[in-house]
C-alpha positions in Angstrom: 38.0 -106.0 130.3 35.1 -105.0 132.5 32.6 -106.5 129.9 34.5 -109.8 129.8 34.4 -110.0 133.6 30.7 -109.5 133.5 30.2 -112.3 130.9 32.1 -114.7 133.2 30.0 -113.7 136.2 26.8 -114.3 134.2 28.2 -117.7 133.0 29.1 -118.7 136.6 25.7 -117.6 137.8 24.0 -119.7 135.1 26.2 -122.7 135.9 25.3 -122.4 139.6 21.6 -122.2 138.7 22.0 -125.3 136.4 23.7 -127.3 139.2 21.1 -126.3 141.7 18.3 -127.3 139.3 20.0 -130.6 138.5 20.4 -131.3 142.2 16.7 -130.6 142.8 15.7 -132.8 139.9 17.8 -135.6 141.2 16.3 -135.3 144.6 12.7 -135.4 143.2 13.5 -138.4 141.1 15.0 -140.3 144.1 11.9 -139.4 146.1 9.7 -140.7 143.4 11.7 -144.0 143.1 11.6 -144.4 146.9 7.8 -143.8 147.0 7.3 -146.3 144.2 9.5 -149.0 145.8 7.8 -148.4 149.2 4.4 -148.8 147.7 5.4 -152.0 145.9 6.8 -153.4 149.2 3.7 -152.5 151.2 1.3 -154.0 148.7 3.6 -157.1 148.4 3.6 -157.5 152.2 -0.2 -157.2 152.3 -0.5 -159.9 149.7 1.9 -162.1 151.7 -0.2 -161.6 154.9 -3.4 -162.5 153.2 -1.9 -165.5 151.4 -0.5 -166.7 154.8 -3.9 -166.6 156.3 -5.3 -168.7 153.4 -2.5 -171.2 153.7 -3.0 -171.5 157.5 -6.7 -172.1 157.1 -6.2 -174.7 154.4 -3.4 -176.3 156.4 -5.6 -176.8 159.4 -8.3 -178.2 157.2 -6.0 -180.6 155.5 -4.4 -181.7 158.8 -7.8 -182.4 160.2 -8.9 -184.3 157.1 -5.7 -186.4 157.0 -6.0 -187.1 160.7 -9.6 -188.2 160.2 -8.5 -190.6 157.5 -5.7 -192.0 159.6 -7.7 -192.1 162.8 -5.8 -189.7 165.1 -6.2 -186.0 164.3 -2.8 -185.0 165.6 -1.1 -187.3 163.0 -2.5 -185.0 160.3 -0.8 -182.0 161.9 2.5 -184.0 162.0 2.2 -184.9 158.4 1.4 -181.3 157.3 4.3 -180.0 159.5 6.7 -182.4 157.9 5.5 -181.3 154.5 6.1 -177.7 155.3 9.5 -178.5 156.7 10.5 -180.1 153.4 9.2 -177.1 151.5 11.1 -174.8 153.8 14.4 -176.7 153.3 13.9 -176.5 149.5 13.2 -172.8 149.6 16.2 -172.2 151.9 18.5 -174.1 149.6 17.3 -172.1 146.5 16.8 -168.8 148.3 19.3 -166.9 146.2 17.7 -167.7 142.9 14.0 -167.7 144.0 13.9 -164.9 146.6 17.0 -162.7 146.6 17.6 -162.2 142.8 14.0 -161.4 141.9 13.7 -159.0 144.8 17.0 -157.3 143.9 16.0 -157.0 140.3 12.6 -155.5 141.2 14.3 -152.9 143.4 16.9 -152.0 140.7 14.2 -151.8 138.0 12.0 -149.5 140.2 14.9 -147.2 141.1 16.2 -146.9 137.6 12.8 -146.3 136.1 
């Protein structure tokens, strides 16, 4: 009877060690996924910032060019502003399909990797 009790103690001890190891492994995997997603977000935000600067510079140039063609420089800025308003409305109308879904899929893919 004593030997059987000892076997159960060893089994319970091994099961406890297994659970502890699995918990640690899960924690490390979640940290790796979080680091991967964070790195992806930071690099994506950096690209958005640089792309925004490029778009701003080109927008000013096009606005001045259009204004020069029309005769008044501020007309070019109104035209470019109207163009961006239309683009913003289209993006807002399609935000679920163009922004939310790809971002959600990227997060899920990175976390489940």
